[in-house]
Legacy VTK file of the C-alpha trace (Angstrom):
# vtk DataFile Version 3.0
C-alpha trace
ASCII
DATASET POLYDATA
POINTS 399 float
21.350 -52.442 -37.775
24.136 -54.810 -38.811
27.704 -54.431 -37.587
30.112 -52.401 -39.670
31.980 -54.730 -42.055
35.316 -54.229 -40.303
33.885 -54.972 -36.857
31.837 -57.898 -38.210
34.988 -59.381 -39.645
36.846 -58.942 -36.360
34.011 -60.628 -34.491
34.745 -63.804 -36.449
38.363 -64.021 -35.274
38.987 -66.427 -32.400
40.469 -63.719 -30.182
37.432 -61.414 -30.526
34.832 -64.201 -30.627
35.974 -65.214 -27.149
34.790 -61.811 -25.907
31.171 -62.419 -26.962
28.552 -62.423 -24.204
24.754 -62.548 -24.205
22.017 -61.403 -21.836
18.369 -62.287 -21.440
15.553 -59.750 -21.425
15.621 -57.623 -18.230
19.031 -58.889 -17.151
21.370 -56.348 -15.532
24.601 -55.966 -17.519
26.175 -53.709 -14.874
24.815 -51.560 -12.021
25.391 -47.980 -11.068
28.220 -47.876 -8.546
29.815 -51.187 -9.650
33.602 -51.244 -9.711
33.757 -53.004 -13.083
35.370 -50.946 -15.853
34.936 -53.132 -18.956
33.883 -51.651 -22.275
30.913 -53.165 -24.161
30.219 -53.085 -27.884
26.605 -53.832 -28.821
26.275 -56.616 -31.416
22.466 -57.015 -31.408
19.416 -56.195 -29.310
18.728 -53.095 -27.218
20.242 -51.783 -23.990
18.601 -49.244 -21.691
20.808 -46.951 -19.601
19.254 -45.718 -16.318
20.422 -43.570 -13.402
18.817 -43.750 -9.977
16.000 -45.733 -11.593
15.286 -43.094 -14.260
15.862 -43.962 -17.932
18.583 -41.897 -19.609
18.956 -43.431 -23.057
18.315 -46.519 -25.179
20.969 -48.072 -27.445
19.832 -50.286 -30.314
22.434 -49.577 -32.997
24.984 -52.347 -33.525
28.543 -51.262 -32.878
27.725 -48.598 -30.285
29.736 -48.838 -27.050
28.351 -48.549 -23.524
30.131 -48.433 -20.175
32.740 -46.180 -21.831
32.934 -43.632 -18.965
34.233 -46.123 -16.406
36.434 -47.696 -19.094
38.105 -44.394 -19.970
38.244 -42.795 -16.512
38.748 -45.871 -14.332
35.825 -44.874 -12.071
32.818 -46.832 -10.737
29.783 -47.150 -12.977
27.848 -43.920 -13.242
24.678 -45.607 -14.533
22.956 -48.985 -14.857
22.706 -50.993 -18.136
19.688 -53.302 -18.642
18.950 -55.723 -21.495
15.660 -54.919 -23.204
15.080 -58.158 -25.037
17.869 -60.629 -25.893
21.207 -58.821 -26.173
24.495 -59.895 -27.716
27.621 -57.852 -27.058
31.404 -57.909 -26.971
32.954 -57.292 -23.556
36.457 -55.797 -23.639
38.126 -56.124 -20.207
39.921 -52.896 -19.332
42.873 -54.674 -17.774
43.329 -56.860 -20.890
43.248 -54.083 -23.508
47.048 -53.959 -24.068
47.151 -57.723 -24.843
44.073 -57.510 -27.083
45.511 -54.627 -29.074
48.761 -56.531 -29.452
47.006 -59.669 -30.740
44.275 -57.845 -32.698
45.755 -54.483 -33.846
42.592 -53.702 -35.786
40.834 -53.088 -32.466
42.984 -49.990 -31.974
40.995 -48.425 -34.805
37.614 -49.936 -34.072
37.448 -48.925 -30.398
37.984 -45.183 -31.066
35.581 -45.413 -34.004
32.901 -46.927 -31.779
33.533 -44.341 -29.059
33.331 -41.569 -31.646
30.000 -42.925 -32.888
28.625 -42.936 -29.346
29.996 -39.460 -28.757
28.224 -38.293 -31.903
24.935 -39.668 -30.543
25.552 -38.034 -27.168
26.461 -34.761 -28.848
23.222 -34.780 -30.798
21.296 -35.412 -27.591
23.138 -32.661 -25.770
22.630 -30.253 -28.653
18.911 -30.990 -28.620
18.770 -30.466 -24.869
20.690 -27.206 -25.204
18.255 -25.955 -27.832
15.359 -27.002 -25.632
16.838 -25.222 -22.607
17.349 -22.076 -24.673
13.597 -22.005 -25.279
12.830 -22.044 -21.558
11.868 -18.690 -19.977
13.698 -19.551 -16.751
17.460 -19.362 -16.346
19.088 -22.814 -16.146
22.603 -23.336 -14.777
24.575 -26.476 -13.961
27.524 -26.170 -11.585
29.960 -28.628 -10.052
30.693 -29.231 -6.380
32.931 -26.169 -6.186
30.259 -23.955 -7.743
31.977 -23.584 -11.115
29.432 -23.057 -13.886
29.488 -25.954 -16.364
26.421 -25.255 -18.503
23.718 -22.612 -18.876
21.035 -21.438 -21.272
20.411 -18.103 -22.994
17.888 -17.042 -20.351
20.687 -17.303 -17.766
22.863 -14.922 -19.782
20.006 -12.387 -19.937
18.973 -12.749 -16.294
22.459 -12.580 -14.785
23.759 -10.024 -17.314
26.824 -11.949 -18.586
27.866 -13.125 -22.024
28.600 -16.773 -22.830
32.347 -16.108 -22.614
31.928 -14.513 -19.180
29.667 -17.284 -17.884
32.329 -19.845 -18.788
34.786 -18.132 -16.411
32.420 -17.487 -13.511
31.268 -19.435 -10.492
27.776 -19.300 -9.025
29.102 -17.093 -6.199
30.052 -14.462 -8.779
26.439 -14.100 -9.933
24.955 -12.988 -6.621
25.215 -9.795 -4.590
25.684 -11.823 -1.428
27.699 -14.991 -2.187
27.002 -16.273 1.314
23.277 -16.361 0.473
23.914 -18.677 -2.498
26.278 -20.848 -0.469
23.513 -21.224 2.122
21.169 -22.381 -0.662
23.822 -24.815 -1.963
24.257 -26.290 1.518
20.502 -26.749 1.816
20.418 -28.486 -1.590
23.238 -30.811 -0.542
21.440 -31.804 2.667
17.821 -31.817 1.444
18.186 -32.755 -2.229
16.212 -29.746 -3.461
15.288 -26.201 -2.447
12.432 -24.151 -3.880
12.052 -20.408 -4.506
14.640 -18.486 -2.511
14.985 -14.779 -3.274
18.606 -13.814 -3.985
19.963 -10.428 -5.108
21.916 -10.461 -8.398
24.817 -8.202 -9.407
23.796 -7.761 -13.061
25.584 -5.100 -15.151
22.277 -3.370 -15.869
21.583 -2.885 -12.169
20.584 -5.056 -9.247
17.604 -7.354 -9.415
16.005 -10.113 -7.399
16.031 -13.706 -8.639
13.821 -16.478 -7.305
16.241 -19.424 -7.239
15.522 -23.156 -6.930
18.131 -25.908 -6.817
18.301 -29.678 -7.311
21.198 -31.913 -6.314
23.063 -33.899 -8.986
24.433 -37.023 -7.338
26.838 -39.728 -8.373
26.448 -43.455 -8.119
27.446 -43.349 -4.446
24.913 -40.568 -3.772
27.743 -38.094 -3.330
27.030 -34.559 -4.506
28.483 -33.929 -7.952
26.809 -30.641 -8.758
23.688 -28.500 -8.649
21.052 -27.804 -11.265
19.645 -24.345 -10.568
16.592 -22.586 -11.999
16.152 -18.831 -11.688
13.444 -16.362 -12.673
13.276 -12.604 -12.352
11.234 -11.678 -9.257
12.212 -7.992 -9.106
8.714 -6.717 -9.877
7.155 -8.937 -7.206
9.702 -7.656 -4.661
9.023 -4.026 -5.628
5.273 -4.625 -5.351
5.725 -6.240 -1.930
7.857 -3.292 -0.784
5.256 -0.788 -2.017
2.542 -2.739 -0.194
4.677 -2.815 2.957
5.243 0.952 2.843
1.537 1.525 2.183
0.659 -0.750 5.078
2.922 1.222 7.426
1.157 4.426 6.345
-2.392 3.089 6.383
-2.241 1.098 9.621
-1.810 4.184 11.861
-4.728 5.854 10.042
-6.875 2.752 10.469
-5.890 2.586 14.130
-6.811 6.265 14.570
-10.167 5.708 12.870
-10.791 2.686 15.065
-9.958 4.749 18.157
-12.287 7.549 17.055
-15.016 5.000 16.354
-14.540 3.471 19.783
-14.686 6.880 21.416
-17.849 7.693 19.497
-19.408 4.416 20.559
-18.520 5.189 24.158
-19.394 8.900 24.246
-22.360 9.327 21.889
-24.797 7.321 24.059
-23.607 9.266 27.109
-23.883 12.560 25.211
-27.353 11.678 24.048
-28.310 10.727 27.589
-26.880 14.016 28.908
-28.720 15.880 26.160
-31.971 14.254 27.206
-31.311 15.336 30.813
-30.617 18.905 29.672
-33.769 18.887 27.546
-35.804 17.687 30.512
-34.318 20.401 32.714
-35.075 23.049 30.084
-38.609 21.771 29.809
-39.045 21.846 33.594
-37.645 25.373 33.818
-39.974 26.587 31.042
-42.939 25.102 32.881
-41.784 26.788 36.094
-41.506 30.201 34.406
-44.969 29.833 32.840
-46.523 28.921 36.200
-44.835 31.810 38.004
-45.830 34.215 35.233
-49.469 33.307 35.804
-49.043 33.616 39.568
-47.412 37.072 39.404
-49.924 38.287 36.802
-52.799 37.209 39.049
-51.182 38.851 42.081
-50.884 42.157 40.291
-54.281 42.117 38.574
-55.710 44.856 40.780
-55.482 48.461 39.446
-51.866 49.560 39.983
-52.371 53.317 39.390
-54.740 53.504 42.366
-52.073 52.136 44.653
-49.104 53.971 45.900
-45.518 52.858 45.158
-45.048 51.510 48.638
-48.149 49.318 48.335
-46.862 47.954 45.021
-43.458 47.316 46.579
-45.095 45.432 49.427
-47.150 43.370 47.014
-44.000 42.397 45.041
-42.276 41.386 48.291
-45.210 39.108 49.108
-45.047 37.472 45.685
-41.278 37.016 46.004
-41.740 35.388 49.411
-44.270 32.963 47.913
-41.788 32.080 45.138
-39.039 31.457 47.676
-41.271 28.929 49.482
-41.796 26.974 46.214
-38.023 26.735 45.594
-38.084 29.088 42.595
-34.623 30.320 41.587
-35.557 34.041 41.533
-33.694 36.617 43.646
-35.912 39.588 42.777
-38.867 40.998 40.829
-38.886 44.202 38.750
-42.019 45.931 37.453
-41.731 48.025 34.243
-44.188 50.611 32.927
-45.164 50.839 29.223
-42.019 52.992 28.568
-39.872 50.142 30.013
-38.836 52.117 33.129
-38.581 50.360 36.488
-41.423 51.585 38.668
-41.223 48.966 41.455
-38.661 46.447 42.660
-38.416 43.723 45.271
-35.418 41.516 46.047
-34.012 39.225 48.671
-31.249 41.739 49.213
-31.415 45.165 50.861
-34.143 47.725 50.298
-31.383 50.148 49.330
-30.571 47.919 46.342
-34.227 47.942 45.316
-34.308 51.746 45.430
-31.163 51.880 43.287
-32.855 50.352 40.272
-36.028 52.436 40.402
-36.313 54.715 37.404
-33.771 52.852 35.300
-34.877 52.200 31.727
-34.773 49.049 29.595
-35.500 51.019 26.442
-33.277 49.853 23.607
-32.389 46.604 25.407
-32.945 43.433 23.347
-34.578 40.510 25.112
-33.816 37.204 23.377
-36.698 34.768 22.938
-36.062 31.070 22.295
-38.198 29.324 19.679
-41.411 27.999 21.220
-40.803 29.809 24.522
-43.227 32.213 26.234
-40.487 34.263 27.976
-37.490 36.335 26.989
-34.006 36.317 28.480
-31.575 39.167 29.212
-28.051 39.019 30.659
-27.299 42.438 32.243
-24.246 43.719 34.103
-25.254 45.887 37.078
-22.955 48.195 39.034
-23.296 48.608 42.792
-21.086 49.201 45.804
-20.080 45.563 46.002
-19.503 45.283 42.253
-18.117 48.565 40.967
-17.112 47.024 37.642
-20.433 45.293 37.155
-22.003 42.001 38.180
-23.418 39.611 35.612
-27.040 38.582 36.108
-29.825 36.717 34.346
-33.265 38.279 33.967
-36.484 36.788 32.522
-39.295 38.919 31.135
LINES 1 400
399 0 1 2 3 4 5 6 7 8 9 10 11 12 13 14 15 16 17 18 19 20 21 22 23 24 25 26 27 28 29 30 31 32 33 34 35 36 37 38 39 40 41 42 43 44 45 46 47 48 49 50 51 52 53 54 55 56 57 58 59 60 61 62 63 64 65 66 67 68 69 70 71 72 73 74 75 76 77 78 79 80 81 82 83 84 85 86 87 88 89 90 91 92 93 94 95 96 97 98 99 100 101 102 103 104 105 106 107 108 109 110 111 112 113 114 115 116 117 118 119 120 121 122 123 124 125 126 127 128 129 130 131 132 133 134 135 136 137 138 139 140 141 142 143 144 145 146 147 148 149 150 151 152 153 154 155 156 157 158 159 160 161 162 163 164 165 166 167 168 169 170 171 172 173 174 175 176 177 178 179 180 181 182 183 184 185 186 187 188 189 190 191 192 193 194 195 196 197 198 199 200 201 202 203 204 205 206 207 208 209 210 211 212 213 214 215 216 217 218 219 220 221 222 223 224 225 226 227 228 229 230 231 232 233 234 235 236 237 238 239 240 241 242 243 244 245 246 247 248 249 250 251 252 253 254 255 256 257 258 259 260 261 262 263 264 265 266 267 268 269 270 271 272 273 274 275 276 277 278 279 280 281 282 283 284 285 286 287 288 289 290 291 292 293 294 295 296 297 298 299 300 301 302 303 304 305 306 307 308 309 310 311 312 313 314 315 316 317 318 319 320 321 322 323 324 325 326 327 328 329 330 331 332 333 334 335 336 337 338 339 340 341 342 343 344 345 346 347 348 349 350 351 352 353 354 355 356 357 358 359 360 361 362 363 364 365 366 367 368 369 370 371 372 373 374 375 376 377 378 379 380 381 382 383 384 385 386 387 388 389 390 391 392 393 394 395 396 397 398
C-alpha cells in the first residue's frame, strides 16, 4: 500500500528524506532487549515482529509505525524486528524529536496518526483474541508481577464467580480460598517457567469449588518475570469422586482384610480338620469292629441253655467273659444280661459283687436305645445312683 499523501509529501522534504533507511531481506532492524528507542515508519516492504523467537505480527502496510513501545516509554526493546524482503523505512531518533518537530511541524500530526493506525490494528488483534478466549471452556487470566488481574475471559468470570467489574478490581490472591497456595504456584512458575494442574480451592459466591490451575510465565526482554498466564478448569466433581473412592476404600479395606484373614484361617485349619475327621472316622470304624467282634464272642459264650443253669452259674459265666475282654484291652467295665421283658437277670463287673447285685431286677422297659445309621449296636447313656454317687453317675452302655 502506498504512503498517505501527507506522509508521502513529507518524505520528499530534505529534513525527512535524511531519515530514510533500508534493510535487506532477513536483516535485524532491532533486537529484543536493545537500548535503542527510535521510532520507525514503514515506507515499503514487510517487517516481522518476534518475541523470544516466536512470531507476534507482520507489518506490510505503508505508514505503520514499529518500535513505538520503547519510543513512548523509554524502555528497552520488548521484541525483535526483522526485514522480510527488502524494507524501506523512516527512522525517527527519540532524542531528536523536538528538533524534528520544530523544523517539520507536520510531523506532529503524522506521528500520532501513524501511532493511532497501529493502535487500531493492535486493537483489532486484541479484540479477536478476546473473542477467541471467550470461546474457550477453560478460564484464562493474565496477571502482572504483583498478581493484579489484567485480562480474563468469560469462563473465568463463571468459574471464579465474579463479574467483569469485580474481576477488574481483584488480584489472583482474592480468587482462592488459600492465597498462600496460589502464591506457592506463582513462585513455582517464576522459577520453573510453567506449572501444570495444581488443585486450588476457590471462594466463589455460589459455594466453594476446586480448580485445576496451570500457569505460564510471561517474561520481558531481559527474561525478568512480567506476569503470569493462568488456565483454570473446574475439578470439583473429580475431587468429590476421589473423596468418595477414598471413603469407600477405608470401608472396604478392613472387610477385605477380614475376608483374607478368614480365608487364611480356612486354608490353615480345613486340612487339619479334615485330617482330624479322618482320624475320628477311623477310630469309630475300629470301635464298631470291636463291638461286633465282642458281640459274637459273648453270644457264643452264652449259647448254652440259660434256663437250665442257675443264676450263680450265669453270673460266673459272665465274669469269665468279662475277664477275657479285659485281656484283649476292650473298654468294657461290666456286662448285663436282660430277659425278654428287658429286666436285668445277671450282671458282672470289674467292681464289687455288691454293685452287681444292686442292678439285678432293674428294668430297661421304656428306655430308648439310639442306633447310628449302618451300626449293629445301640447306645444308651444312663445315670445310676449308688453309695458313691448319690446324685447319679453318668455311664455309657452298648446293647
